[in-house]
N, C-alpha and C positions, 0 to 999 in steps of 0.2 A: 303305132311304133314310136318309140321315144326318139328325140333328136340325137341322143347319145349313140343310137344304133346305126345312124347314117354316117358312112365313112366320108370324112371331109378330106379332100386331097392334101390340104396343108398339114394334116396330121400323119401323113405317110412317112415312113423311114426309108431312106435310100440305101439299098444294099449293093453288093458288087454285081448282082445279076438282075437288078430291078427294084421296084418299090415293094415295101412290106407294110402291113397294118398291124399295130399292136392292139390286143384285146385285153382289157383289164376288168377284173371283178374284185370286190373287197369284202372281207369279213371283219367288221369292227367289233372289238370286245370293249364294251363300256361298263365300268364299275358303277353299279346303282348307288345313288345317294341315299343311304339309310344308316341308322344307328347300329343296327344288328345285322347279322349274316342271313343268308337266304333260308336256312333251315334250323338255325340255332340262335340263342340269345347273346352269343359272344360279340364283343365290340368290333366294329370295322375301322376304328381309328388308326391312322397311319403313324408309323414310327415308334410303336411300342417295343419293349424288350422282346427278343425272340421268344416265341411260344408263350407269350403272356396273354394273348387274346384268343384262347383256344378252349372250347367247351368239349365235353365228353363226346358230343355228337360229331364235332369236327375231327376229333382224334379217332373216330370209328371204334369206340369201345363197345364190347358186346352188349346187345340189348338196347342200345340207344336208338331212338326213332326220330326221324326228321319231322319238324313242324313248320309249315309254310309261313313266311313272314308277309303279312298282308301289305305292308308298306312297299315291299319290292314289287308285288303284283300291281299295286296302284301306279308305281313309277313306270313299269313296263307298258301299262295301258296308256298312260299319259304320253309316253314317248311315241307309241303307235299312232295316237291321235295327231301328234305333232308332225308325223311323217305321212299324213293323209292315208293311213293304212287301214286295212280291214281288221277289226278286233274280233277274235274268235272267243265266243262265250263259253266254249268248252275246250280245254287243252289238257295234254297228258304229259307227265314227267316220266322220262325214260332213264334207264341206266346205260351209260356208254362205257363199255368195259375196256380198260387198258391199264397197264402198270406204269406208274411213275413213283419214285421214292417219296415225293412230296404229295401224293394222293393216297391218304391212309386207307380209304375204303377199297382201293383197287378198282374203283369205277367212279365216274363223274355223274351226278344227277343233272340231266340236261333235258332238252325236248327235241324230238326228232320229227315224226310224221305229223304231229298235231301241236304246232307252236301257239303261243298266246296271241301273236300278231301275224297277220298274213301280208298280202301284197300292198305296197304303197309306192310313193315316189318323192323324189327331192329335186327341186329346180335349183340348178347350180349356175351362178354367174362366173364363167371361166375368165372373162375379161370384159371390158366395157362393151365389146361388140359380139361376144360369143356367150350364148346361154344354152345349156343342155338340160334335158330331163333324165334323171337316173332312176331306174326302177329299183325298188326294194323288194326282195323276194320274200323275206320273213324277218321277224325279230323273235328270238326265244330267250327264255331265262335259263341260266345254268350256274353251277358253282365254279368258283375259281379254284385252282390248285394252290398248294403252298409254294415255298421258294427254296431251292437248293443253293447252298452257299459253298463255293468251291475254293475260296481264297482264305479260309479261316484256319486251315490245318494242312501240313505238308502231305499227308497221306490219306486223309479222310474228308468227305463232304458232310456238311451239317445241313439239317433241315429245319426251316422256320415255318410253322403252320399258322402264323397269324393271318395270312391271306386265305388259307384254306377254308372254303365254304362261303367266302364273300360272294354276293350276288353279282352276276354279270348279265348284261344284255348283249347277245350276239346279233348284230344287225348285218344281214347278208344282202349285198347288192346284186343286181343282174350284171352280166358282163357288158355294160353299156359305155364304159370309159375307153377312150381311144388315144390318150396321151398321158404322159407324166403330169403335165400341167392340169389336165382335167381331173386326174386322180387327187392331186394336191388340193384343188378347189373343192372337190367333193368332200374330202375329209374335213377341210376347214368349215364348210357349210354345215355338215352334220354335227360337228363339235359345237358350232354356234347355236344350233337348234337345241341340243341337249343342255347347254348352259342356260339358255333362256327358260327352258322348261324346269330347270333345277333337278333333272333326273340323273345327271352325271356332271362332275365338275370339270371333266375334260383335261385334267392335269396329266399330260403325257410323260413328264419327268418322273412322276410317282408310279407310272404304269397304269393309271386309272383309265386311260384310253389307249388301246393297242390295235394295230391292224395286221391282218394276214392278207397279203396281196397276191392274187392269182394273175399270172401273166402268160399269154401265149401270142404267137405271131402267125400270120397267114398272108397269102397273096390277096390283094383286094378282090372281094367277091367270092372267094373260095370258102369251103367249110372251115369251122373253127379248128385250130391246131391243138396239139397236146399242151396242157398248161403245167406250169410249175408254181408252187406256192412259196412265197417268201414270208417267213414267220416272224411274229412279234416285233413289228416295226413300231417304234414309239417316238418318231419325229416326222413331221410333215415334210420337212426338207429332205430327209433321208429316204422317205417313201418315193419322192420324185427321182432321186439319184438311183435307187435300187431298180425301179422300173426301166430306166434308160439303159443301165448296164445289163440287166437280164434280157431285155429285148434284143440288144446287140449280140449277146452271147448266143441266144437261140438262132438268130438270123445267120450268124457265122457258122454254126454247126450244120444247119440245113443247106446253106450254100456250098459247104464242103462235102455234101453228100451224106451227112449223118442224119440221125433221127433224134428227136427230143424224148427223153425219158420222163414220165410223170413222177415228180419227186417233190419233197419239201426241202427248201433251201434257206440259208441265213444270209443276211447282208452284212458285209464287213466294211464299215465306213472308212476305216484307216487305209485299207487296201483298195477301196472303191470297186469291190467285186462281190458276187454272190457265190456261195459254196454249198455243196450238197450236205444235207443233214441226215435225211433218211428217205427211202422210197415212200411215195405217197400212199396212205391208207385209203381204202374205199369204205363207204358206210357199213357194208356187211362185215368188215374186219373188226368193227367195234362190238358186234353182237348186241345191238340195241334190243331192249325189251322193257315194257312198262314197269316202273318201280313198284314193287309189291307193297311198300310201306306208305305210299302216297296215293290218295284217291284222285280221280280226275279233278282238275281245277275248274270250277264252274261259277259263273256269276251271271246276272241278268243285264239286259240292255239299259235298264234304269240306272244301274250302278255306273255303267260307261257314260251315260248321258250326264250324270252328276259331275263326273270328272271332267268331261268335255266343257261343261258350263263354266268351269273355273280355270280354264287354261289361260296363261298370260298371252298378251299380244306377241306373236312370233315375228322373226326377222322380216319375212316377205311382206306381211301386212303392215309392219311398222315402216318399212321402206316406202311402200306405196302411199301411206299416210303422210310421211315427211315430204314426198314429192308433191302431193296434192295440197297439203296445208301450208308448207313453207316455201313452195316454189323451187325446190332443189333439183339439181340434175340427177339422173339415175345413178351416176358414178358417185356423187357426193352422198346420196342416200345410202348406197352400199357401204361406203367407208364408215359412215356414222352408226350403222346398225350392226357392224361386225362384232361388237361386244356390247352387251346390254348396258354396262356401266357407262360406256361412251355415248350411247343413244340417250340415256337418262340425263347425262351431263349437258349434252347439246340441247335437249328439250327444255331444260331449266334455263339455259342461257337465252334460247330463242323465244320463250314465252313472252308475248307482248312486244316483241322487237322484230326487226327485219330478218327474216329467216336466212336469206342468202348471205347477208353480212355475218350473221352469227355462225353459219356453217364455215365461211371462209376463215374466220378467226379461230374457231375450234379446230378445224382440220390443219390449217397452215401454221398458225402461230403456236397453238397449244400442243396439238399432237406432234408437230415437228419438233418442238422443244422436249416433249416427254420422250420421244423416240431417241433423240440425241443423248439424253441422260439415262436411258434404260429404265424409265419409270412407267407406271400405268396411271390412268386417269384417277384411280382411287387414292393415289399418293401424290396428286398434283399440288404444288405449292400455291397455285392460283385456283381458287374454287369458282364455282359457277356464278355465285353472287358478285365476286370481284370482277370477273370477266364481263358480266352483264353491265356492271357499273361503268367500266371503260367504254363499252359500246354506247351507253346512254350519254356520256360526255362527248363522244364523237358525234352522235346524232344531234345533240343540241349545239354543235359547233363550238363547244367550250375549248376543245383541243383539236389539233389537226391529226391526220393519219400518222405522220412521223412522230408527233408527240405521243400518240396512243401507243406506238411500239416502244418508245422509251419508257412510258408509264407501265406497260406490261412487264418490262424488264425489272423495274423497281419493285413492283408488287411480287414478282417471281422470287427475287432475292431477299427482299426485306418484309414482305407482307404489308398489311395496312389497308385503309379505305382509300380507293382511288381518288374520290372527290377531295378528300382531305389532303392527300399528297399533292394534287394539282394546286390547291389553294396555298398550301404551306410553301411550296417550292416555286411559285410564280410561273407555272407551266401553261397558264391560260393562253389560248390562241389570240393573236393580235387581230382585231377586226376594225380597229381605228384606221380609216382610210388615209388620214394625213401621215400616220406613222409608217404605213406601208408605202405610201408615195415617196416618202423620204428615202427608204431603202432602195426603191426602184430607180430613183434619180441618181443615187450613188453608183448603182450597178451600170446604168446607161452611160454615165460620165466616164467610168473606168474602161468602157468597151465601145468606143465610138465606131470601130470597124464592124463589130457585130450588129450595131444598131442599123447601119447602112445595109448590111446583108439581110437582116430580118425584114426590112421594109420591102426588099426585092423577093425574099423567100419567107413567107409568113410561118412556115413550119418551124423555123428557128426560134419561135416564141417559147418553145419548150425549154430551150437552153436558158433563156432569161428567167423563166419560172423557177428552174432548178437553182440558179444563182441567188435569186431573191430569197428563196426558202432557206438556202444555206446561210446567207447573211443574217437572217432573222432567227437562226437557231431552230428552224422548223415551226416557229410560232405564228408566222403569217398565215392568214386564211388563203388557201390556194385559189379558191374561186375569185376572191377579191383581187389577188395578185394578177390572175389571168385577165380579168376585166380591165384593170388599170393599165396593164401592159399594152393591151390591144388599142386602148384609147391613145396612149402616149406614142405608140409606134405607128398609129394611123392604119391599123389592120382591122378590117371588119370581120 
């Protein structure tokens, strides 16, 4: 049994009549990274003119036959391997029959009883102290539908088929999640894995990663309740909000003596509520049957093994290596591997240097500043080489910690070689003991009362260190200042 299936008291929701447990399962639709669609050669590029990336197959013209795109199959297998899942060497494409104006065939080619990927699992760090294992039930390939545009004309809806036929991986979790926080962490981790693998770019704003969230509530220890599905969520933050309001809605209905109807709902972020969309269909409502135009999809184990041999290092393995090789804390390791570009940047900075110091500077100084300015590491004004050069100057005691921060600011705003900037601007740390002693004498002469206090209470030496560093413009070597002060104050 996975950790996610064990109710933790802290995840219970207090209702008017007692505690409730929320049960969450997810269906993630991830757009496959490929140049062409799942069954046609039409482009998958985002942002084209409406209906400009449509083949005769996508438009369901008579006599057009689907042809499987091997790249999409490869990407699905690679994703399954990244989820520690069983790869099925034989899978079947089915027709899922339903009518949508933006689904020209009147059916979606999907997979039902025999998906390409079977059971797997994802280890999710919910917080520095909470880790859960979420079961993956299956991953199957299917076509995306097109897009209906309702705001282009006062009385008509327009249909854009550019997205129609684009390959999706539907990744179905088990109902192992027990809180909005766990659900957010799960989507974040899955998105990270997909991005590392390069099988989906995870761009939720473009709709390339969307979630259908199944929510039900029950008394702790009781059987599962009736679930409602919240459709087409494309924001991790909104997923959390939607779960919280839907759980509260269901608890309120049950506590008032009502029953939950199984249905599909939409989340309205402006109103902070979910609303009914339609009654929930069951699988038999779709009249699934094997697609007569597509043979079963078959490949051998050697094909899977070749793909497995070339997988990149994934987040969990990278985090474990960072902890072992660079002496990082598990928390710092998690922060650094959250995005592959961040991990690569850190590793370039840390190579041949103190790993903990590199992590502190990358996380606190660099990431802190990037977040403040709404940038990512790929658009950082300070590159890994420049940050490494600042750390080298610190390590050689050419500059102090305070000067290093000033230097970081200069490089951020003006660019340039850190060593050359230090030389040109005279930012070198003062290690000349006589020069430091002169500053200490001046500070002590100006504060005779503090001198007397420090002799009685040695912890006050920190105040003197601060004053000397301030007087020297941060250039004095802090270790030398500390040592000289102890001698002059008679503190051992």
